[in-house]
C-alpha positions in Angstrom: 82.2 103.5 17.2 82.0 102.1 20.6 85.8 101.0 20.4 86.7 104.5 19.4 85.0 106.1 22.1 86.6 103.5 24.6 90.0 104.4 23.3 89.1 108.3 23.5 88.2 107.9 27.1 91.3 105.9 27.9 93.4 108.7 26.0 91.6 111.3 28.0 92.2 109.3 31.5 95.8 108.9 30.4 96.4 112.7 29.7 94.7 113.5 32.9 96.9 111.2 34.9 100.1 112.3 33.0 99.5 116.1 33.1 100.9 116.7 36.6 104.0 114.7 36.0 104.5 116.8 32.6 104.1 120.0 34.5 106.3 119.2 37.4 109.1 117.7 34.8 108.8 121.0 32.9 109.2 123.1 36.2 112.4 121.1 37.2 114.3 122.1 33.9 113.7 125.9 34.5 117.0 127.8 34.2 115.9 130.4 36.8 114.7 129.6 40.4 111.1 129.8 39.7 108.2 127.3 39.2 107.4 128.7 35.7 105.5 126.2 33.1 106.4 126.0 30.3 110.0 126.2 31.5 111.9 129.4 31.0 115.1 128.2 29.6 116.5 124.8 30.0 119.0 123.7 33.0 119.9 120.4 34.8 121.2 122.7 37.6 118.2 121.6 40.0 118.9 117.8 39.6 122.7 118.4 40.2 121.6 120.2 43.3 120.3 117.1 44.9 123.7 115.6 44.7 125.8 118.6 45.1 123.8 120.3 48.0 125.1 118.8 51.4 121.7 119.1 52.9 119.8 117.5 49.9 122.4 114.9 49.5 122.2 113.7 53.1 118.3 113.6 52.8 118.7 111.5 49.8 121.1 109.0 51.3 118.9 109.0 54.6 115.9 108.1 52.2 117.7 105.3 50.2 119.0 103.7 53.5 115.7 103.8 55.1 114.2 102.2 51.9 116.7 99.5 51.4 116.7 98.5 55.2 113.1 98.7 55.9 112.1 96.7 52.8 114.6 94.0 53.5 113.1 93.8 57.2 109.5 93.7 55.7 110.2 90.9 53.6 112.0 89.1 56.4 108.7 89.4 58.5 106.4 88.5 55.4 108.2 85.4 54.3 108.1 83.2 57.4 104.5 84.4 57.9 103.4 83.5 54.4 105.2 80.3 54.5 103.2 79.4 57.8 100.0 80.5 56.3 100.5 78.3 53.3 101.4 75.0 55.3 98.6 75.8 58.0 95.3 75.4 56.4 93.4 75.8 59.6 91.0 78.7 59.8 92.7 80.2 62.9 95.9 80.7 60.8 94.1 83.5 59.0 94.4 85.6 62.2 98.1 86.1 61.3 97.3 87.2 58.0 94.9 90.0 59.3 97.6 91.0 61.7 100.0 91.3 58.7 97.6 93.5 56.5 96.2 95.6 59.5 98.9 98.4 59.6 98.4 99.0 55.8 94.5 99.2 56.1 94.8 102.0 59.0 94.9 105.8 57.9 98.7 106.5 57.7 98.1 109.3 60.2 96.8 106.9 62.9 99.6 104.3 62.3 102.1 107.1 62.4 100.6 108.5 65.7 100.9 105.0 67.0 104.5 104.8 66.2 105.2 108.2 67.7 103.4 107.5 70.8 105.4 104.0 71.1 108.8 105.2 70.5 108.3 108.3 72.8 107.2 106.3 75.6 109.9 103.6 75.3 112.5 106.4 74.9 114.0 105.5 71.7 112.3 108.3 69.8 114.6 109.9 67.0 116.9 106.7 66.5 117.3 105.8 62.9 116.4 102.2 63.4 113.0 103.0 64.8 112.1 104.4 61.3 113.2 101.2 59.8 111.2 99.2 62.1 108.2 101.4 61.8 108.3 101.5 58.0 108.8 97.5 57.9 105.8 97.1 59.9 103.8 99.7 58.0 104.7 98.1 54.6 104.8 94.4 55.4 101.5 94.1 53.8 103.0 94.5 50.5 105.5 91.6 50.6 103.0 89.6 52.5 100.3 89.8 49.6 102.9 89.0 46.9 104.5 86.1 48.7 101.1 84.7 49.6 100.3 84.7 45.8 103.7 83.1 45.2 103.0 80.3 47.7 99.3 79.7 46.3 100.9 79.2 42.8 103.1 76.2 44.0 102.0 72.9 43.2 101.9 71.0 46.6 102.9 67.6 45.0 106.3 69.1 44.5 106.8 69.6 48.0 105.4 66.3 48.9 107.6 64.5 46.5 110.6 66.1 48.0 109.5 65.0 51.5 108.8 61.6 50.2 112.5 61.6 49.0 113.7 62.3 52.6 114.0 66.1 52.4 113.3 67.8 55.7 111.3 71.0 55.8 114.5 73.2 55.6 115.6 71.3 52.5 112.3 71.5 51.1 112.3 75.3 51.5 115.5 76.1 50.2 115.6 73.6 47.2 112.0 73.6 46.1 109.9 76.4 47.5 112.4 79.4 47.7 113.2 79.2 43.7 109.7 79.0 42.8 108.7 82.2 45.0 111.9 84.1 44.4 110.2 86.4 41.8 107.5 87.3 44.4 110.2 87.9 47.0 111.9 90.6 44.6 108.5 92.1 43.6 107.4 92.4 47.3 110.8 94.2 48.1 110.4 96.3 45.3 106.9 97.4 46.2 108.0 98.1 49.7 111.4 99.9 48.7 109.4 102.5 46.4 106.4 103.2 48.9 109.3 103.6 51.7 111.3 105.8 49.5 108.3 108.2 49.0 106.8 107.9 52.5 106.4 111.1 54.6 104.1 110.9 57.6 105.4 108.0 59.4 109.0 108.9 59.0 108.1 112.3 60.0 106.4 111.2 63.1 109.2 108.8 63.9 112.5 110.7 63.2 111.2 113.9 61.4 112.3 116.3 64.2 116.0 114.9 64.4 116.7 113.6 60.9 115.4 114.5 57.4 114.8 112.1 54.6 114.1 113.5 51.1 110.2 113.9 51.3 110.8 115.4 54.8 113.3 117.8 53.5 111.0 118.9 50.6 108.3 119.7 52.9 110.5 121.4 55.3 112.0 123.5 52.5 108.7 124.8 51.6 109.0 127.1 54.6 111.7 129.1 52.8 109.7 129.2 49.4 109.4 127.2 46.3 112.5 126.1 44.3 112.7 123.8 41.2 114.8 121.4 43.3 111.7 120.1 44.9 110.2 119.3 41.3 113.3 117.7 40.5 113.1 115.5 43.6 109.6 114.7 42.6 110.8 113.6 39.1 113.5 111.5 40.6 111.1 109.9 42.6 109.0 109.1 39.5 111.9 107.9 37.5 113.2 105.3 40.4 109.6 104.1 40.5 109.3 103.6 36.9 112.8 101.9 36.8 112.1 99.5 39.4 108.7 98.5 37.9 110.0 98.4 34.6 112.7 95.9 35.5 110.2 93.8 37.2 107.9 94.0 34.0 111.0 93.1 31.8 112.3 90.2 33.8 109.0 89.0 35.5 105.4 88.7 35.0 104.3 91.9 36.4 100.4 91.3 36.2 100.8 87.8 37.8 102.8 89.3 40.6 100.3 92.2 41.2 97.6 89.2 41.6 96.3 89.0 38.0 95.0 85.4 36.9 96.5 83.9 34.1 94.4 82.6 31.0 95.2 79.1 32.1 93.6 79.7 35.5 
């Protein structure tokens, strides 16, 4: 009886979480330009609109470029920091870890206003690369956490053995450490990429008045009314997110990459 109630509860929670996605997906297939649910007719026109309409397509390209580059920069910042924290066991080294997670712990609006003030004061506001830096700093916590987990899973005797055989720090990192943490690098990049692709407030405060990403385009389009194209964009975001994490789950240990302890631990 208790197990049946638990399954019923989990089923209800699943339905509650999935219901908005089902509604938005149904709206995106409407044949006419309305937000009716259940959908009236069936059409893929609104998905094609993302790629055919120049404004939507430019926003899509801007979002992808921002996500790809900012995620790469976030990993480039997090990797040496995690490597340093793993090698330095002194308590003072944890200060750098706190600095690494600080941007993500603050409310996004506060962080976005900070970036807006900084870039406007420095005279670089509106440049595309400012959004890349802003997103990289904002999301650096994600690869930092996954890489910290990766380094903590390494048996230190392996690096000590390599050093005993005459390998310097660079060789140890390249031949021993990097292959072991590579899944964590990929997962950290994936987390930062997905969130950057969907992020609105930091991008809007940084370049929103001169360049549109896809989330900014959705909000700007709301001024002219609702169209199923917005629902199609939402479905696209969900599909990309599911695909990315599905690949990670298929080719890696997703629970472990997210911090779950194994049965051996």
